[in-house]
mmJSON file of the N, C-alpha and C atoms, coordinates in Angstrom:
{"data_MODEL":{"atom_site":{
"group_PDB":["ATOM","ATOM","ATOM","ATOM","ATOM","ATOM","ATOM","ATOM","ATOM","ATOM","ATOM","ATOM","ATOM","ATOM","ATOM","ATOM","ATOM","ATOM","ATOM","ATOM","ATOM","ATOM","ATOM","ATOM","ATOM","ATOM","ATOM","ATOM","ATOM","ATOM","ATOM","ATOM","ATOM","ATOM","ATOM","ATOM","ATOM","ATOM","ATOM","ATOM","ATOM","ATOM","ATOM","ATOM","ATOM","ATOM","ATOM","ATOM","ATOM","ATOM","ATOM","ATOM","ATOM","ATOM","ATOM","ATOM","ATOM","ATOM","ATOM","ATOM","ATOM","ATOM","ATOM","ATOM","ATOM","ATOM","ATOM","ATOM","ATOM","ATOM","ATOM","ATOM","ATOM","ATOM","ATOM","ATOM","ATOM","ATOM","ATOM","ATOM","ATOM","ATOM","ATOM","ATOM","ATOM","ATOM","ATOM","ATOM","ATOM","ATOM","ATOM","ATOM","ATOM","ATOM","ATOM","ATOM","ATOM","ATOM","ATOM","ATOM","ATOM","ATOM","ATOM","ATOM","ATOM","ATOM","ATOM","ATOM","ATOM","ATOM","ATOM","ATOM","ATOM","ATOM","ATOM","ATOM","ATOM","ATOM","ATOM","ATOM","ATOM","ATOM","ATOM","ATOM","ATOM","ATOM","ATOM","ATOM","ATOM","ATOM","ATOM","ATOM","ATOM","ATOM","ATOM","ATOM","ATOM","ATOM","ATOM","ATOM","ATOM","ATOM","ATOM","ATOM","ATOM","ATOM","ATOM","ATOM","ATOM","ATOM","ATOM","ATOM","ATOM","ATOM","ATOM","ATOM","ATOM","ATOM","ATOM","ATOM","ATOM","ATOM","ATOM","ATOM","ATOM","ATOM","ATOM","ATOM","ATOM","ATOM","ATOM","ATOM","ATOM","ATOM","ATOM","ATOM","ATOM","ATOM","ATOM","ATOM","ATOM","ATOM","ATOM","ATOM","ATOM","ATOM","ATOM","ATOM","ATOM"],
"id":[1,2,3,4,5,6,7,8,9,10,11,12,13,14,15,16,17,18,19,20,21,22,23,24,25,26,27,28,29,30,31,32,33,34,35,36,37,38,39,40,41,42,43,44,45,46,47,48,49,50,51,52,53,54,55,56,57,58,59,60,61,62,63,64,65,66,67,68,69,70,71,72,73,74,75,76,77,78,79,80,81,82,83,84,85,86,87,88,89,90,91,92,93,94,95,96,97,98,99,100,101,102,103,104,105,106,107,108,109,110,111,112,113,114,115,116,117,118,119,120,121,122,123,124,125,126,127,128,129,130,131,132,133,134,135,136,137,138,139,140,141,142,143,144,145,146,147,148,149,150,151,152,153,154,155,156,157,158,159,160,161,162,163,164,165,166,167,168,169,170,171,172,173,174,175,176,177,178,179,180,181,182,183,184,185,186,187,188,189],
"type_symbol":["N","C","C","N","C","C","N","C","C","N","C","C","N","C","C","N","C","C","N","C","C","N","C","C","N","C","C","N","C","C","N","C","C","N","C","C","N","C","C","N","C","C","N","C","C","N","C","C","N","C","C","N","C","C","N","C","C","N","C","C","N","C","C","N","C","C","N","C","C","N","C","C","N","C","C","N","C","C","N","C","C","N","C","C","N","C","C","N","C","C","N","C","C","N","C","C","N","C","C","N","C","C","N","C","C","N","C","C","N","C","C","N","C","C","N","C","C","N","C","C","N","C","C","N","C","C","N","C","C","N","C","C","N","C","C","N","C","C","N","C","C","N","C","C","N","C","C","N","C","C","N","C","C","N","C","C","N","C","C","N","C","C","N","C","C","N","C","C","N","C","C","N","C","C","N","C","C","N","C","C","N","C","C","N","C","C","N","C","C"],
"label_atom_id":["N","CA","C","N","CA","C","N","CA","C","N","CA","C","N","CA","C","N","CA","C","N","CA","C","N","CA","C","N","CA","C","N","CA","C","N","CA","C","N","CA","C","N","CA","C","N","CA","C","N","CA","C","N","CA","C","N","CA","C","N","CA","C","N","CA","C","N","CA","C","N","CA","C","N","CA","C","N","CA","C","N","CA","C","N","CA","C","N","CA","C","N","CA","C","N","CA","C","N","CA","C","N","CA","C","N","CA","C","N","CA","C","N","CA","C","N","CA","C","N","CA","C","N","CA","C","N","CA","C","N","CA","C","N","CA","C","N","CA","C","N","CA","C","N","CA","C","N","CA","C","N","CA","C","N","CA","C","N","CA","C","N","CA","C","N","CA","C","N","CA","C","N","CA","C","N","CA","C","N","CA","C","N","CA","C","N","CA","C","N","CA","C","N","CA","C","N","CA","C","N","CA","C","N","CA","C","N","CA","C","N","CA","C","N","CA","C","N","CA","C"],
"label_alt_id":[null,null,null,null,null,null,null,null,null,null,null,null,null,null,null,null,null,null,null,null,null,null,null,null,null,null,null,null,null,null,null,null,null,null,null,null,null,null,null,null,null,null,null,null,null,null,null,null,null,null,null,null,null,null,null,null,null,null,null,null,null,null,null,null,null,null,null,null,null,null,null,null,null,null,null,null,null,null,null,null,null,null,null,null,null,null,null,null,null,null,null,null,null,null,null,null,null,null,null,null,null,null,null,null,null,null,null,null,null,null,null,null,null,null,null,null,null,null,null,null,null,null,null,null,null,null,null,null,null,null,null,null,null,null,null,null,null,null,null,null,null,null,null,null,null,null,null,null,null,null,null,null,null,null,null,null,null,null,null,null,null,null,null,null,null,null,null,null,null,null,null,null,null,null,null,null,null,null,null,null,null,null,null,null,null,null,null,null,null],
"label_comp_id":["UNK","UNK","UNK","UNK","UNK","UNK","UNK","UNK","UNK","UNK","UNK","UNK","UNK","UNK","UNK","UNK","UNK","UNK","UNK","UNK","UNK","UNK","UNK","UNK","UNK","UNK","UNK","UNK","UNK","UNK","UNK","UNK","UNK","UNK","UNK","UNK","UNK","UNK","UNK","UNK","UNK","UNK","UNK","UNK","UNK","UNK","UNK","UNK","UNK","UNK","UNK","UNK","UNK","UNK","UNK","UNK","UNK","UNK","UNK","UNK","UNK","UNK","UNK","UNK","UNK","UNK","UNK","UNK","UNK","UNK","UNK","UNK","UNK","UNK","UNK","UNK","UNK","UNK","UNK","UNK","UNK","UNK","UNK","UNK","UNK","UNK","UNK","UNK","UNK","UNK","UNK","UNK","UNK","UNK","UNK","UNK","UNK","UNK","UNK","UNK","UNK","UNK","UNK","UNK","UNK","UNK","UNK","UNK","UNK","UNK","UNK","UNK","UNK","UNK","UNK","UNK","UNK","UNK","UNK","UNK","UNK","UNK","UNK","UNK","UNK","UNK","UNK","UNK","UNK","UNK","UNK","UNK","UNK","UNK","UNK","UNK","UNK","UNK","UNK","UNK","UNK","UNK","UNK","UNK","UNK","UNK","UNK","UNK","UNK","UNK","UNK","UNK","UNK","UNK","UNK","UNK","UNK","UNK","UNK","UNK","UNK","UNK","UNK","UNK","UNK","UNK","UNK","UNK","UNK","UNK","UNK","UNK","UNK","UNK","UNK","UNK","UNK","UNK","UNK","UNK","UNK","UNK","UNK","UNK","UNK","UNK","UNK","UNK","UNK"],
"label_asym_id":["A","A","A","A","A","A","A","A","A","A","A","A","A","A","A","A","A","A","A","A","A","A","A","A","A","A","A","A","A","A","A","A","A","A","A","A","A","A","A","A","A","A","A","A","A","A","A","A","A","A","A","A","A","A","A","A","A","A","A","A","A","A","A","A","A","A","A","A","A","A","A","A","A","A","A","A","A","A","A","A","A","A","A","A","A","A","A","A","A","A","A","A","A","A","A","A","A","A","A","A","A","A","A","A","A","A","A","A","A","A","A","A","A","A","A","A","A","A","A","A","A","A","A","A","A","A","A","A","A","A","A","A","A","A","A","A","A","A","A","A","A","A","A","A","A","A","A","A","A","A","A","A","A","A","A","A","A","A","A","A","A","A","A","A","A","A","A","A","A","A","A","A","A","A","A","A","A","A","A","A","A","A","A","A","A","A","A","A","A"],
"label_entity_id":["1","1","1","1","1","1","1","1","1","1","1","1","1","1","1","1","1","1","1","1","1","1","1","1","1","1","1","1","1","1","1","1","1","1","1","1","1","1","1","1","1","1","1","1","1","1","1","1","1","1","1","1","1","1","1","1","1","1","1","1","1","1","1","1","1","1","1","1","1","1","1","1","1","1","1","1","1","1","1","1","1","1","1","1","1","1","1","1","1","1","1","1","1","1","1","1","1","1","1","1","1","1","1","1","1","1","1","1","1","1","1","1","1","1","1","1","1","1","1","1","1","1","1","1","1","1","1","1","1","1","1","1","1","1","1","1","1","1","1","1","1","1","1","1","1","1","1","1","1","1","1","1","1","1","1","1","1","1","1","1","1","1","1","1","1","1","1","1","1","1","1","1","1","1","1","1","1","1","1","1","1","1","1","1","1","1","1","1","1"],
"label_seq_id":[1,1,1,2,2,2,3,3,3,4,4,4,5,5,5,6,6,6,7,7,7,8,8,8,9,9,9,10,10,10,11,11,11,12,12,12,13,13,13,14,14,14,15,15,15,16,16,16,17,17,17,18,18,18,19,19,19,20,20,20,21,21,21,22,22,22,23,23,23,24,24,24,25,25,25,26,26,26,27,27,27,28,28,28,29,29,29,30,30,30,31,31,31,32,32,32,33,33,33,34,34,34,35,35,35,36,36,36,37,37,37,38,38,38,39,39,39,40,40,40,41,41,41,42,42,42,43,43,43,44,44,44,45,45,45,46,46,46,47,47,47,48,48,48,49,49,49,50,50,50,51,51,51,52,52,52,53,53,53,54,54,54,55,55,55,56,56,56,57,57,57,58,58,58,59,59,59,60,60,60,61,61,61,62,62,62,63,63,63],
"pdbx_PDB_ins_code":[null,null,null,null,null,null,null,null,null,null,null,null,null,null,null,null,null,null,null,null,null,null,null,null,null,null,null,null,null,null,null,null,null,null,null,null,null,null,null,null,null,null,null,null,null,null,null,null,null,null,null,null,null,null,null,null,null,null,null,null,null,null,null,null,null,null,null,null,null,null,null,null,null,null,null,null,null,null,null,null,null,null,null,null,null,null,null,null,null,null,null,null,null,null,null,null,null,null,null,null,null,null,null,null,null,null,null,null,null,null,null,null,null,null,null,null,null,null,null,null,null,null,null,null,null,null,null,null,null,null,null,null,null,null,null,null,null,null,null,null,null,null,null,null,null,null,null,null,null,null,null,null,null,null,null,null,null,null,null,null,null,null,null,null,null,null,null,null,null,null,null,null,null,null,null,null,null,null,null,null,null,null,null,null,null,null,null,null,null],
"Cartn_x":[-5.373,-4.536,-3.191,-3.066,-1.758,-0.75,-1.145,-0.26,0.321,-0.509,0.025,1.081,0.984,2.042,3.258,3.122,4.259,5.013,4.268,4.865,5.58,4.938,5.459,6.911,6.903,8.163,9.208,8.884,9.853,10.308,9.452,9.821,10.777,10.627,11.418,12.848,12.986,14.213,15.338,14.922,15.859,16.849,18.14,19.08,19.029,18.748,18.678,19.931,21.117,22.374,22.546,21.878,22.003,21.106,20.067,19.098,19.484,19.139,19.391,18.196,18.184,17.177,15.802,15.689,14.403,13.941,14.725,14.303,13.893,14.614,14.237,12.808,12.574,11.252,10.164,10.461,9.428,9.221,10.294,10.123,9.254,9.46,8.749,7.257,7.119,5.767,4.999,5.583,4.963,4.561,5.514,5.26,4.094,4.054,2.935,1.615,1.573,0.356,-0.11,0.793,0.576,-0.034,0.594,0.224,-1.218,-1.509,-2.867,-3.914,-3.645,-4.511,-4.701,-3.663,-3.729,-4.621,-4.43,-5.268,-6.707,-7.1,-8.501,-9.167,-8.271,-8.812,-8.823,-7.754,-7.719,-8.229,-7.84,-8.212,-9.642,-9.825,-11.113,-12.169,-11.763,-12.594,-13.604,-13.172,-13.995,-14.851,-14.343,-15.245,-16.441,-16.274,-17.298,-18.213,-17.855,-18.76,-19.289,-18.904,-19.307,-19.59,-20.848,-21.25,-20.718,-20.417,-19.833,-18.506,-17.849,-16.519,-16.584,-17.728,-17.843,-18.383,-18.556,-19.183,-18.213,-16.932,-16.004,-15.308,-15.85,-15.167,-15.849,-16.825,-17.463,-18.702,-18.851,-20.012,-21.265,-22.372,-23.561,-24.679,-25.193,-26.296,-27.656,-27.654,-28.902,-29.113,-30.383,-30.603,-30.537],
"Cartn_y":[9.963,9.114,9.682,10.985,11.64,11.005,10.645,10.102,8.724,7.994,6.663,6.978,8.012,8.358,8.79,9.566,10.075,8.875,7.956,6.824,5.886,5.776,4.964,5.533,6.846,7.474,7.293,7.428,7.269,5.794,4.846,3.482,3.142,3.702,3.462,4.026,5.029,5.743,4.926,3.8,2.998,2.348,2.295,1.756,0.185,-0.47,-1.946,-2.599,-2.11,-2.597,-2.579,-1.609,-1.542,-2.39,-2.925,-3.78,-5.255,-5.975,-7.408,-8.11,-9.366,-10.098,-9.846,-9.977,-9.81,-8.39,-7.346,-5.975,-5.719,-6.374,-6.159,-6.772,-7.964,-8.572,-7.63,-7.131,-6.197,-5.0,-4.447,-3.269,-3.661,-4.678,-5.117,-5.42,-5.991,-6.284,-4.945,-4.043,-2.748,-2.021,-1.999,-1.381,-2.098,-3.376,-4.117,-3.76,-3.595,-3.281,-1.824,-0.977,0.424,0.433,-0.246,-0.279,-0.856,-1.868,-2.481,-1.434,-0.75,0.188,1.38,1.743,2.876,2.452,1.194,0.709,0.775,0.265,0.196,1.499,2.407,3.838,4.631,4.614,5.593,4.979,3.865,3.332,2.692,1.789,1.092,1.953,2.869,3.74,3.057,1.91,1.058,1.738,2.716,3.374,4.11,4.527,5.361,4.513,3.26,2.431,1.252,0.844,-0.35,-0.125,-0.092,0.151,-0.858,-2.092,-3.139,-2.787,-1.79,-1.298,-0.905,-0.418,0.178,-0.9,-2.126,-3.089,-3.461,-3.531,-3.955,-2.778,-1.501,-0.356,0.08,-0.61,-0.23,0.704,1.121,1.91,0.969,1.335,0.495,1.363,0.892,1.715,1.6,0.658,0.48,1.666,1.94,2.977,2.501],
"Cartn_z":[5.385,4.539,4.32,4.501,4.351,5.321,6.529,7.525,7.014,6.223,5.745,4.646,3.89,2.889,3.679,4.617,5.468,6.048,6.677,7.341,6.234,5.095,4.076,3.624,3.474,3.042,4.104,5.341,6.404,6.575,6.328,6.344,5.235,4.016,2.917,3.063,3.956,4.077,4.814,5.519,6.21,5.154,5.478,4.574,4.791,3.641,3.596,4.19,3.859,4.352,5.916,6.483,7.978,8.781,8.018,8.763,8.678,9.765,9.712,8.968,8.839,8.108,8.677,9.995,10.684,10.503,10.596,10.432,8.935,7.995,6.561,6.355,6.97,6.837,7.414,8.655,9.315,8.402,7.767,6.961,5.732,5.06,3.9,4.3,5.529,5.975,6.276,6.872,7.096,5.856,4.934,3.568,2.91,3.004,2.395,3.015,4.346,5.105,4.73,4.69,4.284,2.841,1.947,0.532,0.408,1.222,1.213,1.682,2.825,3.388,2.351,1.756,0.764,-0.381,-0.888,-2.021,-1.696,-0.486,-0.164,0.157,0.662,0.893,-0.295,-1.129,-2.259,-3.601,-3.946,-5.204,-5.25,-4.252,-4.199,-3.497,-2.686,-1.971,-1.158,-0.536,0.285,1.288,2.147,3.115,2.44,1.188,0.577,-0.296,-0.509,-1.425,-0.706,0.405,1.061,2.512,2.848,4.243,5.301,4.74,5.633,6.224,5.594,6.043,7.553,7.993,9.329,10.363,9.878,10.817,11.987,11.812,12.78,13.5,13.203,13.785,15.079,15.589,16.766,16.602,15.329,15.013,14.891,15.483,15.429,14.842,13.69,12.944,13.783,14.775,15.484,16.543,16.821,17.778,19.241],
"occupancy":[1.0,1.0,1.0,1.0,1.0,1.0,1.0,1.0,1.0,1.0,1.0,1.0,1.0,1.0,1.0,1.0,1.0,1.0,1.0,1.0,1.0,1.0,1.0,1.0,1.0,1.0,1.0,1.0,1.0,1.0,1.0,1.0,1.0,1.0,1.0,1.0,1.0,1.0,1.0,1.0,1.0,1.0,1.0,1.0,1.0,1.0,1.0,1.0,1.0,1.0,1.0,1.0,1.0,1.0,1.0,1.0,1.0,1.0,1.0,1.0,1.0,1.0,1.0,1.0,1.0,1.0,1.0,1.0,1.0,1.0,1.0,1.0,1.0,1.0,1.0,1.0,1.0,1.0,1.0,1.0,1.0,1.0,1.0,1.0,1.0,1.0,1.0,1.0,1.0,1.0,1.0,1.0,1.0,1.0,1.0,1.0,1.0,1.0,1.0,1.0,1.0,1.0,1.0,1.0,1.0,1.0,1.0,1.0,1.0,1.0,1.0,1.0,1.0,1.0,1.0,1.0,1.0,1.0,1.0,1.0,1.0,1.0,1.0,1.0,1.0,1.0,1.0,1.0,1.0,1.0,1.0,1.0,1.0,1.0,1.0,1.0,1.0,1.0,1.0,1.0,1.0,1.0,1.0,1.0,1.0,1.0,1.0,1.0,1.0,1.0,1.0,1.0,1.0,1.0,1.0,1.0,1.0,1.0,1.0,1.0,1.0,1.0,1.0,1.0,1.0,1.0,1.0,1.0,1.0,1.0,1.0,1.0,1.0,1.0,1.0,1.0,1.0,1.0,1.0,1.0,1.0,1.0,1.0,1.0,1.0,1.0,1.0,1.0,1.0],
"B_iso_or_equiv":[0.0,0.0,0.0,0.0,0.0,0.0,0.0,0.0,0.0,0.0,0.0,0.0,0.0,0.0,0.0,0.0,0.0,0.0,0.0,0.0,0.0,0.0,0.0,0.0,0.0,0.0,0.0,0.0,0.0,0.0,0.0,0.0,0.0,0.0,0.0,0.0,0.0,0.0,0.0,0.0,0.0,0.0,0.0,0.0,0.0,0.0,0.0,0.0,0.0,0.0,0.0,0.0,0.0,0.0,0.0,0.0,0.0,0.0,0.0,0.0,0.0,0.0,0.0,0.0,0.0,0.0,0.0,0.0,0.0,0.0,0.0,0.0,0.0,0.0,0.0,0.0,0.0,0.0,0.0,0.0,0.0,0.0,0.0,0.0,0.0,0.0,0.0,0.0,0.0,0.0,0.0,0.0,0.0,0.0,0.0,0.0,0.0,0.0,0.0,0.0,0.0,0.0,0.0,0.0,0.0,0.0,0.0,0.0,0.0,0.0,0.0,0.0,0.0,0.0,0.0,0.0,0.0,0.0,0.0,0.0,0.0,0.0,0.0,0.0,0.0,0.0,0.0,0.0,0.0,0.0,0.0,0.0,0.0,0.0,0.0,0.0,0.0,0.0,0.0,0.0,0.0,0.0,0.0,0.0,0.0,0.0,0.0,0.0,0.0,0.0,0.0,0.0,0.0,0.0,0.0,0.0,0.0,0.0,0.0,0.0,0.0,0.0,0.0,0.0,0.0,0.0,0.0,0.0,0.0,0.0,0.0,0.0,0.0,0.0,0.0,0.0,0.0,0.0,0.0,0.0,0.0,0.0,0.0,0.0,0.0,0.0,0.0,0.0,0.0],
"pdbx_formal_charge":[null,null,null,null,null,null,null,null,null,null,null,null,null,null,null,null,null,null,null,null,null,null,null,null,null,null,null,null,null,null,null,null,null,null,null,null,null,null,null,null,null,null,null,null,null,null,null,null,null,null,null,null,null,null,null,null,null,null,null,null,null,null,null,null,null,null,null,null,null,null,null,null,null,null,null,null,null,null,null,null,null,null,null,null,null,null,null,null,null,null,null,null,null,null,null,null,null,null,null,null,null,null,null,null,null,null,null,null,null,null,null,null,null,null,null,null,null,null,null,null,null,null,null,null,null,null,null,null,null,null,null,null,null,null,null,null,null,null,null,null,null,null,null,null,null,null,null,null,null,null,null,null,null,null,null,null,null,null,null,null,null,null,null,null,null,null,null,null,null,null,null,null,null,null,null,null,null,null,null,null,null,null,null,null,null,null,null,null,null],
"auth_seq_id":[1,1,1,2,2,2,3,3,3,4,4,4,5,5,5,6,6,6,7,7,7,8,8,8,9,9,9,10,10,10,11,11,11,12,12,12,13,13,13,14,14,14,15,15,15,16,16,16,17,17,17,18,18,18,19,19,19,20,20,20,21,21,21,22,22,22,23,23,23,24,24,24,25,25,25,26,26,26,27,27,27,28,28,28,29,29,29,30,30,30,31,31,31,32,32,32,33,33,33,34,34,34,35,35,35,36,36,36,37,37,37,38,38,38,39,39,39,40,40,40,41,41,41,42,42,42,43,43,43,44,44,44,45,45,45,46,46,46,47,47,47,48,48,48,49,49,49,50,50,50,51,51,51,52,52,52,53,53,53,54,54,54,55,55,55,56,56,56,57,57,57,58,58,58,59,59,59,60,60,60,61,61,61,62,62,62,63,63,63],
"auth_comp_id":["UNK","UNK","UNK","UNK","UNK","UNK","UNK","UNK","UNK","UNK","UNK","UNK","UNK","UNK","UNK","UNK","UNK","UNK","UNK","UNK","UNK","UNK","UNK","UNK","UNK","UNK","UNK","UNK","UNK","UNK","UNK","UNK","UNK","UNK","UNK","UNK","UNK","UNK","UNK","UNK","UNK","UNK","UNK","UNK","UNK","UNK","UNK","UNK","UNK","UNK","UNK","UNK","UNK","UNK","UNK","UNK","UNK","UNK","UNK","UNK","UNK","UNK","UNK","UNK","UNK","UNK","UNK","UNK","UNK","UNK","UNK","UNK","UNK","UNK","UNK","UNK","UNK","UNK","UNK","UNK","UNK","UNK","UNK","UNK","UNK","UNK","UNK","UNK","UNK","UNK","UNK","UNK","UNK","UNK","UNK","UNK","UNK","UNK","UNK","UNK","UNK","UNK","UNK","UNK","UNK","UNK","UNK","UNK","UNK","UNK","UNK","UNK","UNK","UNK","UNK","UNK","UNK","UNK","UNK","UNK","UNK","UNK","UNK","UNK","UNK","UNK","UNK","UNK","UNK","UNK","UNK","UNK","UNK","UNK","UNK","UNK","UNK","UNK","UNK","UNK","UNK","UNK","UNK","UNK","UNK","UNK","UNK","UNK","UNK","UNK","UNK","UNK","UNK","UNK","UNK","UNK","UNK","UNK","UNK","UNK","UNK","UNK","UNK","UNK","UNK","UNK","UNK","UNK","UNK","UNK","UNK","UNK","UNK","UNK","UNK","UNK","UNK","UNK","UNK","UNK","UNK","UNK","UNK","UNK","UNK","UNK","UNK","UNK","UNK"],
"auth_asym_id":["A","A","A","A","A","A","A","A","A","A","A","A","A","A","A","A","A","A","A","A","A","A","A","A","A","A","A","A","A","A","A","A","A","A","A","A","A","A","A","A","A","A","A","A","A","A","A","A","A","A","A","A","A","A","A","A","A","A","A","A","A","A","A","A","A","A","A","A","A","A","A","A","A","A","A","A","A","A","A","A","A","A","A","A","A","A","A","A","A","A","A","A","A","A","A","A","A","A","A","A","A","A","A","A","A","A","A","A","A","A","A","A","A","A","A","A","A","A","A","A","A","A","A","A","A","A","A","A","A","A","A","A","A","A","A","A","A","A","A","A","A","A","A","A","A","A","A","A","A","A","A","A","A","A","A","A","A","A","A","A","A","A","A","A","A","A","A","A","A","A","A","A","A","A","A","A","A","A","A","A","A","A","A","A","A","A","A","A","A"],
"auth_atom_id":["N","CA","C","N","CA","C","N","CA","C","N","CA","C","N","CA","C","N","CA","C","N","CA","C","N","CA","C","N","CA","C","N","CA","C","N","CA","C","N","CA","C","N","CA","C","N","CA","C","N","CA","C","N","CA","C","N","CA","C","N","CA","C","N","CA","C","N","CA","C","N","CA","C","N","CA","C","N","CA","C","N","CA","C","N","CA","C","N","CA","C","N","CA","C","N","CA","C","N","CA","C","N","CA","C","N","CA","C","N","CA","C","N","CA","C","N","CA","C","N","CA","C","N","CA","C","N","CA","C","N","CA","C","N","CA","C","N","CA","C","N","CA","C","N","CA","C","N","CA","C","N","CA","C","N","CA","C","N","CA","C","N","CA","C","N","CA","C","N","CA","C","N","CA","C","N","CA","C","N","CA","C","N","CA","C","N","CA","C","N","CA","C","N","CA","C","N","CA","C","N","CA","C","N","CA","C","N","CA","C","N","CA","C","N","CA","C","N","CA","C"],
"pdbx_PDB_model_num":[1,1,1,1,1,1,1,1,1,1,1,1,1,1,1,1,1,1,1,1,1,1,1,1,1,1,1,1,1,1,1,1,1,1,1,1,1,1,1,1,1,1,1,1,1,1,1,1,1,1,1,1,1,1,1,1,1,1,1,1,1,1,1,1,1,1,1,1,1,1,1,1,1,1,1,1,1,1,1,1,1,1,1,1,1,1,1,1,1,1,1,1,1,1,1,1,1,1,1,1,1,1,1,1,1,1,1,1,1,1,1,1,1,1,1,1,1,1,1,1,1,1,1,1,1,1,1,1,1,1,1,1,1,1,1,1,1,1,1,1,1,1,1,1,1,1,1,1,1,1,1,1,1,1,1,1,1,1,1,1,1,1,1,1,1,1,1,1,1,1,1,1,1,1,1,1,1,1,1,1,1,1,1,1,1,1,1,1,1]
}}}
């Protein structure tokens, strides 16, 4: 999870005045995605409370 915090900090460091409209949108979108992932990992602790988290990860509980 630390890498998400590092990338969030790096993404925020871009100067808004040097970005065009499309790049500003992409920056806001990336920050939104990182914030969403951080919420589910840190606050909701989804991987630790919901076994369904692993269903689409390629892990198969079957033998």
